[in-house]
mmCIF file of the N, C-alpha and C atoms, coordinates in Angstrom:
data_MODEL
# 
_entry.id   MODEL 
# 
loop_
_atom_site.group_PDB 
_atom_site.id 
_atom_site.type_symbol 
_atom_site.label_atom_id 
_atom_site.label_alt_id 
_atom_site.label_comp_id 
_atom_site.label_asym_id 
_atom_site.label_entity_id 
_atom_site.label_seq_id 
_atom_site.pdbx_PDB_ins_code 
_atom_site.Cartn_x 
_atom_site.Cartn_y 
_atom_site.Cartn_z 
_atom_site.occupancy 
_atom_site.B_iso_or_equiv 
_atom_site.pdbx_formal_charge 
_atom_site.auth_seq_id 
_atom_site.auth_comp_id 
_atom_site.auth_asym_id 
_atom_site.auth_atom_id 
_atom_site.pdbx_PDB_model_num 
ATOM 1   N N  . MET A 1 1  ? 95.974  108.188 120.119 1.00 0.00 ? 1  MET A N  1 
ATOM 2   C CA . MET A 1 1  ? 96.291  107.634 118.819 1.00 0.00 ? 1  MET A CA 1 
ATOM 3   C C  . MET A 1 1  ? 96.294  108.764 117.798 1.00 0.00 ? 1  MET A C  1 
ATOM 4   N N  . HIS A 1 2  ? 97.230  108.738 116.913 1.00 0.00 ? 2  HIS A N  1 
ATOM 5   C CA . HIS A 1 2  ? 97.385  109.789 115.907 1.00 0.00 ? 2  HIS A CA 1 
ATOM 6   C C  . HIS A 1 2  ? 96.451  109.534 114.723 1.00 0.00 ? 2  HIS A C  1 
ATOM 7   N N  . HIS A 1 3  ? 95.808  110.581 114.260 1.00 0.00 ? 3  HIS A N  1 
ATOM 8   C CA . HIS A 1 3  ? 94.999  110.507 113.044 1.00 0.00 ? 3  HIS A CA 1 
ATOM 9   C C  . HIS A 1 3  ? 95.360  111.707 112.180 1.00 0.00 ? 3  HIS A C  1 
ATOM 10  N N  . CYS A 1 4  ? 95.810  111.425 110.968 1.00 0.00 ? 4  CYS A N  1 
ATOM 11  C CA . CYS A 1 4  ? 96.243  112.486 110.070 1.00 0.00 ? 4  CYS A CA 1 
ATOM 12  C C  . CYS A 1 4  ? 95.024  113.171 109.444 1.00 0.00 ? 4  CYS A C  1 
ATOM 13  N N  . LEU A 1 5  ? 94.922  114.474 109.613 1.00 0.00 ? 5  LEU A N  1 
ATOM 14  C CA . LEU A 1 5  ? 93.799  115.209 109.033 1.00 0.00 ? 5  LEU A CA 1 
ATOM 15  C C  . LEU A 1 5  ? 93.868  115.264 107.510 1.00 0.00 ? 5  LEU A C  1 
ATOM 16  N N  . GLY A 1 6  ? 95.066  115.101 106.950 1.00 0.00 ? 6  GLY A N  1 
ATOM 17  C CA . GLY A 1 6  ? 95.227  115.156 105.504 1.00 0.00 ? 6  GLY A CA 1 
ATOM 18  C C  . GLY A 1 6  ? 95.053  113.807 104.812 1.00 0.00 ? 6  GLY A C  1 
ATOM 19  N N  . ALA A 1 7  ? 94.808  112.734 105.579 1.00 0.00 ? 7  ALA A N  1 
ATOM 20  C CA . ALA A 1 7  ? 94.707  111.397 104.987 1.00 0.00 ? 7  ALA A CA 1 
ATOM 21  C C  . ALA A 1 7  ? 93.626  111.293 103.918 1.00 0.00 ? 7  ALA A C  1 
ATOM 22  N N  . PRO A 1 8  ? 92.414  111.822 104.126 1.00 0.00 ? 8  PRO A N  1 
ATOM 23  C CA . PRO A 1 8  ? 91.404  111.721 103.060 1.00 0.00 ? 8  PRO A CA 1 
ATOM 24  C C  . PRO A 1 8  ? 91.837  112.426 101.770 1.00 0.00 ? 8  PRO A C  1 
ATOM 25  N N  . LEU A 1 9  ? 92.485  113.573 101.890 1.00 0.00 ? 9  LEU A N  1 
ATOM 26  C CA . LEU A 1 9  ? 92.979  114.285 100.711 1.00 0.00 ? 9  LEU A CA 1 
ATOM 27  C C  . LEU A 1 9  ? 94.076  113.474 100.018 1.00 0.00 ? 9  LEU A C  1 
ATOM 28  N N  . ALA A 1 10 ? 94.982  112.891 100.787 1.00 0.00 ? 10 ALA A N  1 
ATOM 29  C CA . ALA A 1 10 ? 96.055  112.082 100.207 1.00 0.00 ? 10 ALA A CA 1 
ATOM 30  C C  . ALA A 1 10 ? 95.488  110.877 99.460  1.00 0.00 ? 10 ALA A C  1 
ATOM 31  N N  . ARG A 1 11 ? 94.475  110.224 100.031 1.00 0.00 ? 11 ARG A N  1 
ATOM 32  C CA . ARG A 1 11 ? 93.863  109.075 99.349  1.00 0.00 ? 11 ARG A CA 1 
ATOM 33  C C  . ARG A 1 11 ? 93.195  109.510 98.052  1.00 0.00 ? 11 ARG A C  1 
ATOM 34  N N  . ARG A 1 12 ? 92.520  110.643 98.068  1.00 0.00 ? 12 ARG A N  1 
ATOM 35  C CA . ARG A 1 12 ? 91.860  111.147 96.857  1.00 0.00 ? 12 ARG A CA 1 
ATOM 36  C C  . ARG A 1 12 ? 92.894  111.504 95.791  1.00 0.00 ? 12 ARG A C  1 
ATOM 37  N N  . GLU A 1 13 ? 93.989  112.162 96.191  1.00 0.00 ? 13 GLU A N  1 
ATOM 38  C CA . GLU A 1 13 ? 95.042  112.516 95.241  1.00 0.00 ? 13 GLU A CA 1 
ATOM 39  C C  . GLU A 1 13 ? 95.662  111.262 94.631  1.00 0.00 ? 13 GLU A C  1 
ATOM 40  N N  . LEU A 1 14 ? 95.887  110.228 95.445  1.00 0.00 ? 14 LEU A N  1 
ATOM 41  C CA . LEU A 1 14 ? 96.456  108.988 94.932  1.00 0.00 ? 14 LEU A CA 1 
ATOM 42  C C  . LEU A 1 14 ? 95.496  108.322 93.943  1.00 0.00 ? 14 LEU A C  1 
ATOM 43  N N  . ARG A 1 15 ? 94.204  108.326 94.251  1.00 0.00 ? 15 ARG A N  1 
ATOM 44  C CA . ARG A 1 15 ? 93.217  107.741 93.341  1.00 0.00 ? 15 ARG A CA 1 
ATOM 45  C C  . ARG A 1 15 ? 93.217  108.467 91.998  1.00 0.00 ? 15 ARG A C  1 
ATOM 46  N N  . ILE A 1 16 ? 93.257  109.788 92.017  1.00 0.00 ? 16 ILE A N  1 
ATOM 47  C CA . ILE A 1 16 ? 93.283  110.579 90.779  1.00 0.00 ? 16 ILE A CA 1 
ATOM 48  C C  . ILE A 1 16 ? 94.568  110.312 90.004  1.00 0.00 ? 16 ILE A C  1 
ATOM 49  N N  . ALA A 1 17 ? 95.703  110.250 90.712  1.00 0.00 ? 17 ALA A N  1 
ATOM 50  C CA . ALA A 1 17 ? 96.987  109.990 90.052  1.00 0.00 ? 17 ALA A CA 1 
ATOM 51  C C  . ALA A 1 17 ? 96.991  108.613 89.400  1.00 0.00 ? 17 ALA A C  1 
ATOM 52  N N  . MET A 1 18 ? 96.463  107.609 90.089  1.00 0.00 ? 18 MET A N  1 
ATOM 53  C CA . MET A 1 18 ? 96.443  106.257 89.522  1.00 0.00 ? 18 MET A CA 1 
ATOM 54  C C  . MET A 1 18 ? 95.539  106.182 88.293  1.00 0.00 ? 18 MET A C  1 
ATOM 55  N N  . HIS A 1 19 ? 94.364  106.815 88.345  1.00 0.00 ? 19 HIS A N  1 
ATOM 56  C CA . HIS A 1 19 ? 93.477  106.823 87.178  1.00 0.00 ? 19 HIS A CA 1 
ATOM 57  C C  . HIS A 1 19 ? 94.158  107.511 85.997  1.00 0.00 ? 19 HIS A C  1 
ATOM 58  N N  . SER A 1 20 ? 94.833  108.616 86.241  1.00 0.00 ? 20 SER A N  1 
ATOM 59  C CA . SER A 1 20 ? 95.537  109.329 85.173  1.00 0.00 ? 20 SER A CA 1 
ATOM 60  C C  . SER A 1 20 ? 96.653  108.468 84.601  1.00 0.00 ? 20 SER A C  1 
ATOM 61  N N  . TRP A 1 21 ? 97.394  107.783 85.475  1.00 0.00 ? 21 TRP A N  1 
ATOM 62  C CA . TRP A 1 21 ? 98.497  106.939 85.034  1.00 0.00 ? 21 TRP A CA 1 
ATOM 63  C C  . TRP A 1 21 ? 97.977  105.789 84.173  1.00 0.00 ? 21 TRP A C  1 
ATOM 64  N N  . PHE A 1 22 ? 96.909  105.122 84.601  1.00 0.00 ? 22 PHE A N  1 
ATOM 65  C CA . PHE A 1 22 ? 96.356  104.005 83.833  1.00 0.00 ? 22 PHE A CA 1 
ATOM 66  C C  . PHE A 1 22 ? 95.797  104.465 82.488  1.00 0.00 ? 22 PHE A C  1 
ATOM 67  N N  . ASP A 1 23 ? 95.339  105.703 82.394  1.00 0.00 ? 23 ASP A N  1 
ATOM 68  C CA . ASP A 1 23 ? 94.860  106.233 81.113  1.00 0.00 ? 23 ASP A CA 1 
ATOM 69  C C  . ASP A 1 23 ? 96.007  106.448 80.124  1.00 0.00 ? 23 ASP A C  1 
ATOM 70  N N  . LEU A 1 24 ? 97.208  106.756 80.621  1.00 0.00 ? 24 LEU A N  1 
ATOM 71  C CA . LEU A 1 24 ? 98.344  107.084 79.765  1.00 0.00 ? 24 LEU A CA 1 
ATOM 72  C C  . LEU A 1 24 ? 99.246  105.901 79.434  1.00 0.00 ? 24 LEU A C  1 
ATOM 73  N N  . VAL A 1 25 ? 99.302  104.916 80.318  1.00 0.00 ? 25 VAL A N  1 
ATOM 74  C CA . VAL A 1 25 ? 100.219 103.792 80.152  1.00 0.00 ? 25 VAL A CA 1 
ATOM 75  C C  . VAL A 1 25 ? 99.523  102.686 79.361  1.00 0.00 ? 25 VAL A C  1 
ATOM 76  N N  . PRO A 1 26 ? 100.225 102.076 78.397  1.00 0.00 ? 26 PRO A N  1 
ATOM 77  C CA . PRO A 1 26 ? 99.619  100.971 77.654  1.00 0.00 ? 26 PRO A CA 1 
ATOM 78  C C  . PRO A 1 26 ? 99.293  99.803  78.589  1.00 0.00 ? 26 PRO A C  1 
ATOM 79  N N  . SER A 1 27 ? 98.463  98.901  78.119  1.00 0.00 ? 27 SER A N  1 
ATOM 80  C CA . SER A 1 27 ? 98.068  97.774  78.969  1.00 0.00 ? 27 SER A CA 1 
ATOM 81  C C  . SER A 1 27 ? 99.303  96.936  79.337  1.00 0.00 ? 27 SER A C  1 
ATOM 82  N N  . PHE A 1 28 ? 99.265  96.312  80.493  1.00 0.00 ? 28 PHE A N  1 
ATOM 83  C CA . PHE A 1 28 ? 100.381 95.538  81.002  1.00 0.00 ? 28 PHE A CA 1 
ATOM 84  C C  . PHE A 1 28 ? 99.857  94.401  81.862  1.00 0.00 ? 28 PHE A C  1 
ATOM 85  N N  . HIS A 1 29 ? 100.738 93.474  82.191  1.00 0.00 ? 29 HIS A N  1 
ATOM 86  C CA . HIS A 1 29 ? 100.404 92.391  83.113  1.00 0.00 ? 29 HIS A CA 1 
ATOM 87  C C  . HIS A 1 29 ? 101.643 92.080  83.949  1.00 0.00 ? 29 HIS A C  1 
ATOM 88  N N  . GLN A 1 30 ? 101.420 91.366  85.055  1.00 0.00 ? 30 GLN A N  1 
ATOM 89  C CA . GLN A 1 30 ? 102.534 91.016  85.924  1.00 0.00 ? 30 GLN A CA 1 
ATOM 90  C C  . GLN A 1 30 ? 103.283 89.832  85.328  1.00 0.00 ? 30 GLN A C  1 
ATOM 91  N N  . ARG A 1 31 ? 104.593 89.913  85.344  1.00 0.00 ? 31 ARG A N  1 
ATOM 92  C CA . ARG A 1 31 ? 105.454 88.880  84.777  1.00 0.00 ? 31 ARG A CA 1 
ATOM 93  C C  . ARG A 1 31 ? 106.072 88.079  85.924  1.00 0.00 ? 31 ARG A C  1 
ATOM 94  N N  . GLY A 1 32 ? 106.192 86.773  85.750  1.00 0.00 ? 32 GLY A N  1 
ATOM 95  C CA . GLY A 1 32 ? 106.850 85.929  86.739  1.00 0.00 ? 32 GLY A CA 1 
ATOM 96  C C  . GLY A 1 32 ? 105.918 85.507  87.860  1.00 0.00 ? 32 GLY A C  1 
ATOM 97  N N  . ASP A 1 33 ? 106.512 85.233  89.010  1.00 0.00 ? 33 ASP A N  1 
ATOM 98  C CA . ASP A 1 33 ? 105.786 84.751  90.178  1.00 0.00 ? 33 ASP A CA 1 
ATOM 99  C C  . ASP A 1 33 ? 104.860 85.834  90.723  1.00 0.00 ? 33 ASP A C  1 
ATOM 100 N N  . PRO A 1 34 ? 103.531 85.580  90.774  1.00 0.00 ? 34 PRO A N  1 
ATOM 101 C CA . PRO A 1 34 ? 102.603 86.611  91.247  1.00 0.00 ? 34 PRO A CA 1 
ATOM 102 C C  . PRO A 1 34 ? 102.793 86.983  92.712  1.00 0.00 ? 34 PRO A C  1 
ATOM 103 N N  . SER A 1 35 ? 103.404 86.103  93.510  1.00 0.00 ? 35 SER A N  1 
ATOM 104 C CA . SER A 1 35 ? 103.610 86.430  94.923  1.00 0.00 ? 35 SER A CA 1 
ATOM 105 C C  . SER A 1 35 ? 104.926 87.164  95.162  1.00 0.00 ? 35 SER A C  1 
ATOM 106 N N  . ALA A 1 36 ? 105.763 87.299  94.135  1.00 0.00 ? 36 ALA A N  1 
ATOM 107 C CA . ALA A 1 36 ? 107.037 88.007  94.286  1.00 0.00 ? 36 ALA A CA 1 
ATOM 108 C C  . ALA A 1 36 ? 106.784 89.491  94.484  1.00 0.00 ? 36 ALA A C  1 
ATOM 109 N N  . GLY A 1 37 ? 107.488 90.073  95.426  1.00 0.00 ? 37 GLY A N  1 
ATOM 110 C CA . GLY A 1 37 ? 107.377 91.510  95.658  1.00 0.00 ? 37 GLY A CA 1 
ATOM 111 C C  . GLY A 1 37 ? 106.108 91.925  96.336  1.00 0.00 ? 37 GLY A C  1 
ATOM 112 N N  . LEU A 1 38 ? 105.476 91.000  97.075  1.00 0.00 ? 38 LEU A N  1 
ATOM 113 C CA . LEU A 1 38 ? 104.241 91.356  97.776  1.00 0.00 ? 38 LEU A CA 1 
ATOM 114 C C  . LEU A 1 38 ? 104.472 92.541  98.698  1.00 0.00 ? 38 LEU A C  1 
ATOM 115 N N  . PRO A 1 39 ? 103.434 93.317  98.953  1.00 0.00 ? 39 PRO A N  1 
ATOM 116 C CA . PRO A 1 39 ? 103.599 94.482  99.848  1.00 0.00 ? 39 PRO A CA 1 
ATOM 117 C C  . PRO A 1 39 ? 104.157 94.070  101.208 1.00 0.00 ? 39 PRO A C  1 
ATOM 118 N N  . CYS A 1 40 ? 105.010 94.926  101.742 1.00 0.00 ? 40 CYS A N  1 
ATOM 119 C CA . CYS A 1 40 ? 105.570 94.711  103.070 1.00 0.00 ? 40 CYS A CA 1 
ATOM 120 C C  . CYS A 1 40 ? 105.599 96.046  103.793 1.00 0.00 ? 40 CYS A C  1 
ATOM 121 N N  . TRP A 1 41 ? 105.667 95.980  105.108 1.00 0.00 ? 41 TRP A N  1 
ATOM 122 C CA . TRP A 1 41 ? 105.714 97.210  105.905 1.00 0.00 ? 41 TRP A CA 1 
ATOM 123 C C  . TRP A 1 41 ? 107.149 97.703  106.023 1.00 0.00 ? 41 TRP A C  1 
ATOM 124 N N  . VAL A 1 42 ? 107.350 98.981  105.752 1.00 0.00 ? 42 VAL A N  1 
ATOM 125 C CA . VAL A 1 42 ? 108.638 99.648  105.927 1.00 0.00 ? 42 VAL A CA 1 
ATOM 126 C C  . VAL A 1 42 ? 108.377 100.798 106.887 1.00 0.00 ? 42 VAL A C  1 
ATOM 127 N N  . GLY A 1 43 ? 108.735 100.593 108.139 1.00 0.00 ? 43 GLY A N  1 
ATOM 128 C CA . GLY A 1 43 ? 108.390 101.589 109.157 1.00 0.00 ? 43 GLY A CA 1 
ATOM 129 C C  . GLY A 1 43 ? 106.883 101.600 109.334 1.00 0.00 ? 43 GLY A C  1 
ATOM 130 N N  . ASN A 1 44 ? 106.251 102.724 109.065 1.00 0.00 ? 44 ASN A N  1 
ATOM 131 C CA . ASN A 1 44 ? 104.796 102.807 109.166 1.00 0.00 ? 44 ASN A CA 1 
ATOM 132 C C  . ASN A 1 44 ? 104.150 102.961 107.790 1.00 0.00 ? 44 ASN A C  1 
ATOM 133 N N  . MET A 1 45 ? 104.882 102.606 106.732 1.00 0.00 ? 45 MET A N  1 
ATOM 134 C CA . MET A 1 45 ? 104.365 102.724 105.366 1.00 0.00 ? 45 MET A CA 1 
ATOM 135 C C  . MET A 1 45 ? 104.359 101.363 104.689 1.00 0.00 ? 45 MET A C  1 
ATOM 136 N N  . LEU A 1 46 ? 103.365 101.145 103.847 1.00 0.00 ? 46 LEU A N  1 
ATOM 137 C CA . LEU A 1 46 ? 103.282 99.920  103.074 1.00 0.00 ? 46 LEU A CA 1 
ATOM 138 C C  . LEU A 1 46 ? 104.086 100.106 101.794 1.00 0.00 ? 46 LEU A C  1 
ATOM 139 N N  . SER A 1 47 ? 104.949 99.142  101.484 1.00 0.00 ? 47 SER A N  1 
ATOM 140 C CA . SER A 1 47 ? 105.832 99.260  100.333 1.00 0.00 ? 47 SER A CA 1 
ATOM 141 C C  . SER A 1 47 ? 105.771 97.982  99.491  1.00 0.00 ? 47 SER A C  1 
ATOM 142 N N  . VAL A 1 48 ? 106.139 98.077  98.230  1.00 0.00 ? 48 VAL A N  1 
ATOM 143 C CA . VAL A 1 48 ? 106.252 96.921  97.353  1.00 0.00 ? 48 VAL A CA 1 
ATOM 144 C C  . VAL A 1 48 ? 107.725 96.753  97.041  1.00 0.00 ? 48 VAL A C  1 
ATOM 145 N N  . GLU A 1 49 ? 108.260 95.552  97.288  1.00 0.00 ? 49 GLU A N  1 
ATOM 146 C CA . GLU A 1 49 ? 109.688 95.308  97.064  1.00 0.00 ? 49 GLU A CA 1 
ATOM 147 C C  . GLU A 1 49 ? 110.026 95.286  95.583  1.00 0.00 ? 49 GLU A C  1 
ATOM 148 N N  . ALA A 1 50 ? 109.176 94.660  94.775  1.00 0.00 ? 50 ALA A N  1 
ATOM 149 C CA . ALA A 1 50 ? 109.430 94.555  93.329  1.00 0.00 ? 50 ALA A CA 1 
ATOM 150 C C  . ALA A 1 50 ? 108.108 94.420  92.608  1.00 0.00 ? 50 ALA A C  1 
ATOM 151 N N  . LEU A 1 51 ? 108.061 94.921  91.407  1.00 0.00 ? 51 LEU A N  1 
ATOM 152 C CA . LEU A 1 51 ? 106.856 94.818  90.581  1.00 0.00 ? 51 LEU A CA 1 
ATOM 153 C C  . LEU A 1 51 ? 107.310 94.578  89.152  1.00 0.00 ? 51 LEU A C  1 
ATOM 154 N N  . ASN A 1 52 ? 107.332 93.317  88.754  1.00 0.00 ? 52 ASN A N  1 
ATOM 155 C CA . ASN A 1 52 ? 107.786 92.943  87.417  1.00 0.00 ? 52 ASN A CA 1 
ATOM 156 C C  . ASN A 1 52 ? 106.599 92.989  86.451  1.00 0.00 ? 52 ASN A C  1 
ATOM 157 N N  . LEU A 1 53 ? 106.613 93.952  85.544  1.00 0.00 ? 53 LEU A N  1 
ATOM 158 C CA . LEU A 1 53 ? 105.532 94.128  84.607  1.00 0.00 ? 53 LEU A CA 1 
ATOM 159 C C  . LEU A 1 53 ? 106.008 93.887  83.176  1.00 0.00 ? 53 LEU A C  1 
ATOM 160 N N  . ALA A 1 54 ? 105.095 93.420  82.336  1.00 0.00 ? 54 ALA A N  1 
ATOM 161 C CA . ALA A 1 54 ? 105.381 93.221  80.924  1.00 0.00 ? 54 ALA A CA 1 
ATOM 162 C C  . ALA A 1 54 ? 104.204 93.773  80.114  1.00 0.00 ? 54 ALA A C  1 
ATOM 163 N N  . GLY A 1 55 ? 104.496 94.272  78.943  1.00 0.00 ? 55 GLY A N  1 
ATOM 164 C CA . GLY A 1 55 ? 103.455 94.871  78.108  1.00 0.00 ? 55 GLY A CA 1 
ATOM 165 C C  . GLY A 1 55 ? 102.856 93.930  77.113  1.00 0.00 ? 55 GLY A C  1 
# 
């Protein structure tokens, strides 16, 4: 089974990027149906089809 040695670093980088993004972007909420655009698998990656946000 494959295990990526860089996975812990990638998770840490994503956490830092998300915290930085939330600090810079004004508050928002999800618009419309909350189940729309739920995460789905694309190959071996988790993806979001749509994310409707409103400020």
